[in-house]
C-alpha positions as CSV (number, residue, x, y, z in Angstrom):
1,M,22.0,43.0,119.6
2,A,22.9,43.6,123.2
3,L,25.4,40.8,123.1
4,L,27.0,42.1,119.9
5,V,27.8,45.6,121.2
6,P,30.5,44.5,123.7
7,I,32.0,42.2,121.0
8,L,32.1,45.1,118.5
9,L,33.7,47.4,121.1
10,A,36.4,44.8,121.7
11,L,37.0,44.5,117.9
12,L,37.1,48.3,117.5
13,L,39.8,48.6,120.2
14,G,41.8,45.9,118.4
15,C,41.6,48.1,115.3
16,S,42.6,51.3,117.1
17,R,45.7,53.2,116.4
18,A,48.0,51.2,118.6
19,G,51.6,52.0,119.7
20,P,53.9,51.6,122.6
21,E,52.2,52.7,125.9
22,R,53.9,55.8,127.3
23,G,52.6,57.8,130.2
24,I,48.8,58.5,130.0
25,T,46.6,57.2,127.1
26,V,43.3,58.9,126.2
27,R,40.9,57.5,123.7
28,F,38.0,58.7,121.6
29,L,35.8,57.1,118.9
30,D,35.1,58.4,115.4
31,R,34.6,57.3,111.9
32,P,37.6,55.8,110.0
33,D,40.4,58.3,109.5
34,R,40.6,57.9,105.7
35,N,42.3,61.2,105.0
36,Q,44.7,60.9,108.0
37,A,43.4,64.2,109.5
38,W,43.2,62.8,113.0
39,A,46.6,61.1,112.6
40,D,48.1,64.4,111.7
41,A,46.4,66.3,114.6
42,I,47.4,63.6,117.1
43,Q,51.0,63.7,115.9
44,A,51.1,67.4,116.3
45,F,49.6,67.3,119.8
46,Q,51.9,64.5,121.0
47,A,55.0,66.3,119.8
48,A,54.1,69.1,122.3
49,H,52.8,66.6,125.0
50,P,55.1,63.6,124.9
51,D,53.6,62.2,128.1
52,I,50.1,62.0,126.7
53,R,49.3,59.3,124.1
54,V,46.0,59.9,122.1
55,E,44.3,56.9,120.6
56,L,41.6,57.1,117.9
57,V,39.3,54.2,117.9
58,E,38.0,53.9,114.3
59,G,34.4,53.0,114.5
60,P,31.5,52.6,111.9
61,S,30.9,55.3,109.4
62,A,27.2,55.4,110.4
63,T,26.6,58.1,112.9
64,N,23.9,56.3,114.8
65,A,26.1,53.2,115.2
66,R,28.8,55.3,116.8
67,E,26.3,56.9,119.1
68,D,25.1,53.5,120.2
69,L,28.7,52.4,121.0
70,Y,29.4,55.5,123.0
71,A,26.0,55.2,124.9
72,T,26.6,51.5,125.7
73,S,30.0,52.3,127.2
74,L,28.9,55.4,129.1
75,L,25.8,53.7,130.4
76,A,28.0,51.1,132.0
77,G,30.3,53.7,133.5
78,D,33.2,52.3,131.4
79,P,36.3,54.6,131.3
80,I,37.4,53.3,127.9
81,Y,36.6,56.6,126.1
82,D,38.1,59.6,127.9
83,L,36.7,61.9,125.2
84,V,33.3,61.9,123.5
85,F,33.4,63.2,120.0
86,M,29.8,63.8,119.4
87,D,27.2,65.0,116.9
88,I,25.5,68.1,118.1
89,V,22.2,66.2,118.5
90,W,23.7,63.7,121.0
91,L,24.5,66.3,123.6
92,P,21.2,66.7,125.4
93,K,20.8,63.0,125.9
94,F,24.4,62.5,127.0
95,A,24.4,65.5,129.3
96,A,21.0,64.7,130.9
97,A,22.2,61.2,131.7
98,G,25.2,62.7,133.6
99,W,27.8,61.2,131.3
100,L,29.7,64.4,130.6
101,L,31.8,66.8,132.6
102,P,30.7,70.5,132.5
103,L,33.4,72.6,130.7
104,D,32.3,76.2,131.5
105,A,35.3,76.7,133.9
106,R,37.7,75.3,131.3
107,L,36.7,77.6,128.4
108,A,36.6,81.2,129.3
109,A,33.6,83.3,128.2
110,G,35.9,85.4,126.0
111,E,37.1,82.4,124.1
112,Q,33.6,80.9,123.8
113,A,32.7,84.0,121.8
114,D,35.2,82.9,119.1
115,F,32.8,80.1,118.2
116,L,29.7,80.4,116.0
117,P,26.7,81.1,118.1
118,G,24.6,78.2,116.9
119,D,27.4,75.8,117.7
120,L,27.7,77.1,121.2
121,E,23.9,77.0,121.7
122,G,23.9,73.4,120.7
123,S,26.8,72.7,123.0
124,R,24.9,73.7,126.2
125,F,22.3,71.9,128.2
126,R,20.4,73.6,131.0
127,G,22.7,76.5,130.9
128,R,26.0,74.6,131.1
129,L,28.6,73.9,128.5
130,Y,29.3,70.2,127.8
131,R,30.9,70.3,124.4
132,V,33.5,72.4,122.5
133,P,32.7,72.6,118.8
134,M,35.3,71.2,116.4
135,R,33.7,71.3,113.0
136,T,30.4,72.7,111.8
137,D,27.8,72.3,109.0
138,A,24.7,74.1,107.8
139,G,22.2,73.5,105.0
140,L,22.9,75.4,101.7
141,L,21.2,75.9,98.4
142,F,23.4,74.8,95.5
143,Y,22.3,76.1,92.1
144,R,23.3,76.0,88.4
145,R,24.8,79.4,88.0
146,D,25.2,79.0,84.2
147,L,21.5,78.3,83.7
148,L,20.3,81.2,85.9
149,V,22.8,83.7,84.3
150,A,21.6,82.6,80.8
151,R,18.1,83.8,81.7
152,A,19.3,86.8,83.7
153,L,17.9,85.4,86.9
154,A,19.2,86.0,90.4
155,P,19.4,83.1,92.9
156,P,16.0,82.8,94.7
157,R,15.6,84.4,98.1
158,T,12.0,83.1,98.7
159,W,10.1,79.8,98.4
160,E,8.0,81.5,95.7
161,A,11.0,82.6,93.6
162,L,12.5,79.1,93.8
163,V,9.3,77.6,92.4
164,E,9.0,80.3,89.7
165,E,12.6,79.8,88.5
166,A,12.5,76.0,88.7
167,R,9.3,75.9,86.6
168,A,10.7,78.3,84.1
169,L,14.0,76.4,83.6
170,Q,13.3,72.7,84.3
171,A,12.7,70.1,81.6
172,P,11.9,66.9,83.5
173,P,12.9,64.1,83.6
174,E,16.2,65.3,82.1
175,L,16.4,68.4,84.4
176,W,14.3,68.8,87.5
177,G,13.9,72.0,89.4
178,Y,14.7,71.1,93.0
179,V,15.9,68.1,94.9
180,F,16.4,67.6,98.6
181,Q,16.6,64.8,101.2
182,G,13.1,63.2,101.4
183,K,13.6,59.7,102.7
184,Q,12.1,58.8,106.1
185,Y,15.2,59.5,108.2
186,E,16.9,62.4,110.1
187,G,17.7,64.2,106.9
188,L,14.0,64.7,106.2
189,V,13.5,66.2,109.6
190,V,16.4,68.7,108.9
191,N,14.9,69.8,105.6
192,F,11.4,70.2,107.2
193,L,12.8,72.2,110.2
194,E,14.6,74.6,107.9
195,L,11.3,75.4,106.2
196,V,9.4,75.7,109.5
197,W,12.0,78.1,111.0
198,S,12.1,80.1,107.8
199,A,8.3,80.5,108.0
200,G,8.5,81.7,111.6
201,G,7.4,78.5,113.2
202,D,9.0,75.8,115.4
203,V,8.5,72.4,117.0
204,L,8.7,73.7,120.6
205,D,8.4,77.2,122.1
206,S,10.7,78.7,124.6
207,Q,8.9,77.0,127.5
208,G,9.1,73.6,125.8
209,R,5.5,73.5,124.7
210,V,4.6,71.8,121.4
211,I,3.6,74.3,118.7
212,L,4.2,72.1,115.7
213,D,0.5,72.2,114.7
214,Q,0.5,75.9,114.1
215,P,0.0,77.5,110.6
216,E,3.7,78.2,110.0
217,A,4.7,74.6,110.2
218,I,1.7,73.4,108.2
219,A,2.6,75.9,105.5
220,A,6.2,74.6,105.4
221,L,5.1,70.9,105.0
222,R,2.5,71.9,102.4
223,W,5.2,73.7,100.4
224,L,7.4,70.6,100.5
225,R,4.6,68.4,99.4
226,D,3.5,70.8,96.7
227,A,7.0,70.8,95.2
228,I,6.3,67.2,94.2
229,V,2.5,67.0,93.4
230,R,1.4,70.6,92.6
231,H,4.4,72.5,91.2
232,R,6.1,69.3,89.9
233,I,9.5,70.7,90.3
234,T,10.7,67.7,92.4
235,P,10.8,64.1,91.3
236,P,8.6,61.7,93.3
237,A,11.7,59.6,93.9
238,V,12.9,62.3,96.3
239,A,11.0,60.3,99.0
240,T,13.9,57.8,98.7
241,Y,16.7,60.3,98.7
242,E,19.4,60.7,101.4
243,E,22.2,63.3,101.1
244,Q,24.3,61.5,98.5
245,D,21.3,60.4,96.4
246,S,20.1,64.0,96.0
247,A,23.7,65.2,95.4
248,N,24.1,62.6,92.7
249,V,21.1,64.0,90.8
250,F,22.6,67.5,90.9
251,L,26.1,66.4,90.1
252,Q,24.8,64.5,87.0
253,G,23.4,67.8,85.8
254,R,19.8,66.7,86.3
255,S,18.6,69.4,88.8
256,L,18.7,73.2,88.9
257,F,18.6,73.5,92.7
258,L,19.8,71.3,95.5
259,R,19.5,71.6,99.3
260,N,22.5,69.9,100.9
261,W,25.5,70.3,103.1
262,P,28.8,72.1,102.3
263,Y,30.6,68.9,101.5
264,V,29.0,68.8,98.0
265,W,31.1,71.8,96.9
266,A,34.2,69.7,96.6
267,L,32.2,67.1,94.6
268,T,31.1,69.6,92.0
269,A,34.8,70.0,91.0
270,E,35.0,66.3,90.3
271,S,31.8,66.2,88.1
272,P,32.4,67.1,84.4
273,R,28.7,67.9,84.0
274,V,28.6,70.7,86.5
275,R,32.2,71.6,87.1
276,G,32.6,75.4,87.1
277,R,28.8,75.9,86.7
278,V,27.7,75.8,90.3
279,A,27.3,78.5,93.0
280,I,26.0,78.5,96.5
281,T,23.5,80.7,98.4
282,A,21.5,80.8,101.6
283,L,18.3,78.8,101.8
284,P,15.3,80.8,100.7
285,G,12.6,82.0,103.2
286,R,8.9,82.4,103.1
287,A,7.8,85.7,101.5
288,D,10.1,88.4,103.0
289,A,11.4,86.2,105.9
290,V,15.0,85.1,106.0
291,G,15.9,81.5,105.3
292,I,17.3,79.7,108.2
293,S,19.6,76.6,108.0
294,A,19.8,73.7,110.3
295,L,23.1,73.3,112.1
296,G,25.1,70.2,112.0
297,G,28.6,69.6,113.4
298,W,30.8,67.8,115.8
299,G,32.7,68.6,119.0
300,F,34.5,67.2,122.0
301,G,33.1,66.4,125.5
302,V,35.0,64.9,128.4
303,S,33.6,61.7,129.8
304,R,32.6,61.8,133.5
305,F,34.2,58.3,133.8
306,S,37.6,59.2,132.3
307,R,40.5,58.3,134.6
308,H,42.5,61.1,132.9
309,P,40.2,64.1,132.5
310,E,43.0,66.7,132.5
311,A,44.9,64.9,129.7
312,A,41.6,64.4,127.8
313,W,40.9,68.1,128.1
314,A,44.4,69.0,126.9
315,F,43.8,67.2,123.6
316,A,40.2,68.5,123.2
317,R,41.6,72.0,123.8
318,Y,44.2,71.6,121.1
319,A,41.9,69.9,118.6
320,T,39.3,72.7,118.9
321,S,41.9,75.5,118.9
322,A,42.3,77.7,115.9
323,E,45.5,75.8,115.0
324,G,43.9,72.4,115.5
325,Q,40.7,73.2,113.6
326,K,42.6,74.7,110.6
327,R,45.0,71.8,110.5
328,Y,42.1,69.3,110.5
329,A,40.0,71.3,108.0
330,L,42.9,71.5,105.5
331,R,43.2,67.7,105.5
332,A,39.6,66.6,105.9
333,G,37.8,69.3,103.9
334,T,35.4,70.0,106.8
335,V,34.2,73.4,108.0
336,P,35.8,74.8,111.2
337,A,33.6,76.0,114.0
338,R,35.6,79.1,114.9
339,R,34.4,82.3,113.2
340,A,37.8,83.7,112.2
341,L,38.7,80.6,110.3
342,L,35.8,81.1,107.8
343,H,37.8,84.2,106.7
344,D,41.2,82.6,106.8
345,A,43.0,83.3,103.4
346,E,44.3,79.8,103.0
347,L,41.0,78.1,103.8
348,V,39.0,80.5,101.6
349,A,41.4,79.9,98.7
350,R,40.4,76.3,98.8
351,N,36.8,76.9,99.7
352,P,35.5,80.0,97.8
353,H,32.0,79.5,99.2
354,Y,33.2,80.3,102.8
355,P,32.0,83.9,102.7
356,V,28.5,82.8,101.9
357,L,28.7,80.0,104.4
358,A,29.9,82.3,107.1
359,K,26.8,84.4,106.8
360,V,24.6,81.3,106.8
361,L,26.2,79.9,109.9
362,E,25.8,83.1,111.9
363,R,22.0,82.5,111.9
364,A,21.9,78.7,111.6
365,R,20.0,76.9,114.4
366,P,20.5,73.6,116.2
367,R,17.7,71.1,116.2
368,P,15.6,71.0,119.4
369,V,18.1,70.8,122.3
370,H,16.2,68.1,124.3
371,P,17.2,64.9,125.9
372,K,14.3,63.1,124.1
373,Y,15.4,64.5,120.7
374,A,15.8,61.0,119.2
375,Q,12.1,60.2,119.9
376,I,11.0,63.6,118.7
377,S,12.8,63.0,115.5
378,D,11.3,59.6,115.1
379,I,7.8,61.1,115.4
380,L,8.6,63.8,112.9
381,Q,10.1,61.4,110.4
382,H,7.0,59.2,110.4
383,H,4.4,62.0,110.0
384,V,6.3,64.3,107.6
385,S,7.1,61.3,105.4
386,A,3.4,60.3,105.4
387,A,2.4,63.7,104.1
388,L,5.3,63.8,101.6
389,V,4.2,60.6,99.9
390,G,0.5,61.4,100.0
391,R,-0.7,59.1,102.8
392,T,-2.1,62.0,104.7
393,E,-2.6,65.7,104.4
394,P,0.0,68.1,105.8
395,Q,-2.3,69.6,108.5
396,D,-3.5,66.1,109.6
397,A,0.1,64.8,109.7
398,L,1.3,67.6,111.9
399,R,-1.7,67.5,114.2
400,A,-1.1,63.8,114.7
401,A,2.6,64.4,115.3
402,A,1.8,67.2,117.8
403,R,-0.4,64.9,119.8
404,E,2.3,62.2,120.0
405,L,4.9,64.8,120.9
406,R,2.7,66.2,123.8
407,T,2.3,62.6,125.1
408,L,6.0,61.9,124.8
409,L,7.1,65.1,126.6
410,A,4.5,64.6,129.3
411,S,6.0,61.3,130.2
412,P,8.5,61.4,133.1
413,R,10.5,58.5,131.6
414,T,14.1,59.4,130.6
415,P,15.2,58.8,127.0
């Protein structure tokens, strides 16, 4: 594998958006630009900055594959990528390794306040800003509005209400009550963390101590397991579902409720079985607690190894500006990370769920901001999945996970 990475890097550069060299060239890596959103943003930027050429290197669609490509380059001190377009969960690892330039002095505190709070929290490491948010994401509850209205039911605000409504309206296997992402991967961790936070628990406390084996987290995992085996509102096959698998069940009209990301909204308009019958609400909480969504999203950092950090920052600043984010969102259908844009008339006309999403995003939380997050996630994936499929009990799974996490975090080894 180590031998393949440099070869893949060379191939990717050969597939980048080439053109005549003029002045300074800055590069970044992202997934393929199928909707030409980056091409449009780059063209607009270069019209105002003719001496700076921006080159998008189109990499794999898989997020972890792009992370590996960035990490391989940065570990070698390679200046090939001037900008790092990163998932929010990459930042602690990249910043701890010293691969990114701090950006606090480049983005004034007043302007930082224009961004959603969770996005900013996830862009800092040890008190310093290393990433400027570009687009954001948060978990939402999609539901069949027509079916709830027919029974005069309001969208559920608690776990208990979700179970009650799902059991009242479902007719499995034709119509299940609730589907989510249950496969052993990062998506399962996200679903689990949302329940843990909504129950008042967490993985780590403010001092970085492991508190995963406390009653709140155990109750969250037990609820997730009970949805399958006790309440029977979720199909056992959920243990194989990623985002699109669960979305497909809902889009085919075979689920009342779905936990997923905002991108599913556009897909509902393309599905004749649910078109015009779907609405969105915040995730439910435990009892009278407020549901809390996990934050996703992408933003720009500047590589410490860039030969052109000022030019790189110029493009990052444009792309993450209100103009740049709106321009990109209109083409790509993504959610901008600036608060005001969630109330922009043109964007709201295209995305009527934005008012709900704006409220959700204000209290959304990033996953643990820790340089060892990848290993933390691996441990959680293994043990949460074991409980979900019945290999172990929820309390035993989380006690085992907590022991492994304490050992991991006690180790001085870097990620």
